[in-house]
Phi, psi and omega in degrees: 000127181291165180299319179299314185293323182289326171300314184289323179297316177301316181300316182298308177307312188290329183295317184293314187290321180299313183299317180291308190248344180093177183286311182295333182284351185248133182240161180304315179310315190287317173305313184294311166312311175293326182277351179057050162229177179279158178296320179295341172297309183305302182304330180287327174277323189237348192071354182148175183295329177300327180285321175288329174296320176300325181288322179297310181296321181296315175309302177304319178296320174295317183292309178293322174305313179304314181300309183303307182307308181304317175300323179289358184278356181299161180279314178277148184291321171308309184292328172304310184287323175298310180295320174299314185295317181294327180293321181291311179306311178301320178300304184305318177304304186282332187227053180303329180290318181290324175290327180297319183295316185298316188264347180270333185247135169233050187280154181297334177295342180272000179064240173268353184289055182245164182297321180298325179287329175294312183293336179282324178293315179299322184298319181299327180284319176293333174304318186298314184297304187300319177310309181295314175292332178292319183298316182290337176267355174092011176276165181273121183296345179287348169281350190296323175301328178289311184301314189301323182289321186291325184282317178295319176296329179289315183294309176312307186293324175294324172295323173301316174299310184292350181295330185256321180286314180063008169225143359286182189302174180295319177295318186294321170310309185299319183299322174285329176297309181295323179303321176285317184292319188270318185273330190078163192285342179278356184226032184304143175267126185286349173224072190286150173212160179280161182280165182296321177300317183292323181284318185283336177288325184292324189284324198253319190277138170274123183292146187278134169242163178301137181276171187293325176298316179294325174297313178300320172298317182286326172297320181299316177302318178296320177292327176296324183293314177301316183303318189288320175299318174296324178295313184302314180304312175303316175304310180302322178295323180293313181292327168293329177292314184295322174302314189291324178288327175291326171302311187291317179298313179301321178295317180296323173304305185302319186290317180301318176291334166296315172310302178312309186298326176293320188287324176302306179308316186298317179297320177293317180295317177304316174293312172304325174294323172290321178300309188297321182292324182289320177299325173287326178287324175296319178305314175298324178291314179285341175230072176289154178288000000 
C-alpha cells in the first residue's frame, strides 16, 4: 500500500471510529489495530489522534458546505430554500458517519471546524439572500442576519433529529421544512410538496465537493496549525518548568535565611541566658545570706 493509500485508509477507519465512539472514546491504538499497522505509522501520517481527527472534520465540513453552497446558487428564493434543505438531508442520508462526527463532538482538536462554525458560515450565505429579499419587499435588511440564524438553525436541528429517526422520507421532510419557513404557521399547507425545480435539481445535480487539491491544502494547513500549537505548548511547558525551578530556588533561599535567622535568635537567647546566670551569681556574691 502506497503512502497516500495508507493515509486514506487511516482516514476512513478513523472516520468510522470517531462516528461510533467520538473523539475521546477513540484511541490511536484502536485506529492502528483496525488498520493492522503499528502506532508509529499513524503518528507518521498525522502526528497523533488530533491530527487525523482534524482531517476528518475538515473533509466533512467542506463536503457539506459545498453542497449547501451549490444549493443556494438557484435563482428563486423558494428553490434556494428547497435545495438547501434537500442538500442537508441528502448529506445526512449519504454521509451519516460524517454528520454524526460534526454534531456529536465540539472537541478542541477540531479547531474552528465545529458544527456551530459550519452553521454560522452557512447562515452568512443565507443572510445575503435574505437581505436582497428584504430590500425588494420593503423590509429592513438589517434584520437579515437574525432571520438567517433562525432559518438555518431550524433546518440544522431538524437534520439532527432526522439523523436517527429517518421517517418520513427526505423529500417529505424537506417539503414540511419549506412549508413552515416559507408559509409560516398561519398559512401552513396541509399537504406540502416541493416544486419541480427543487426536486429535479436534487435528483440530477451532483453537489460540488472540495477537490483533492483543496483537501490536501486544507490538511497541510491543519497539520501546520497543529505543529505550531504543539510548539507553543512545548514552549509554555518549558517556561512553566523554568518558573517552577525559580520558585523552588527562591523557596530554598527563603528557608535558608529563615534557618539562619533562627540560629541567630538561638545564639542571642543563649547569650542572654548566660548573662542572666552570671548576673545572678554576682548578685549572690555581693549579698550573701
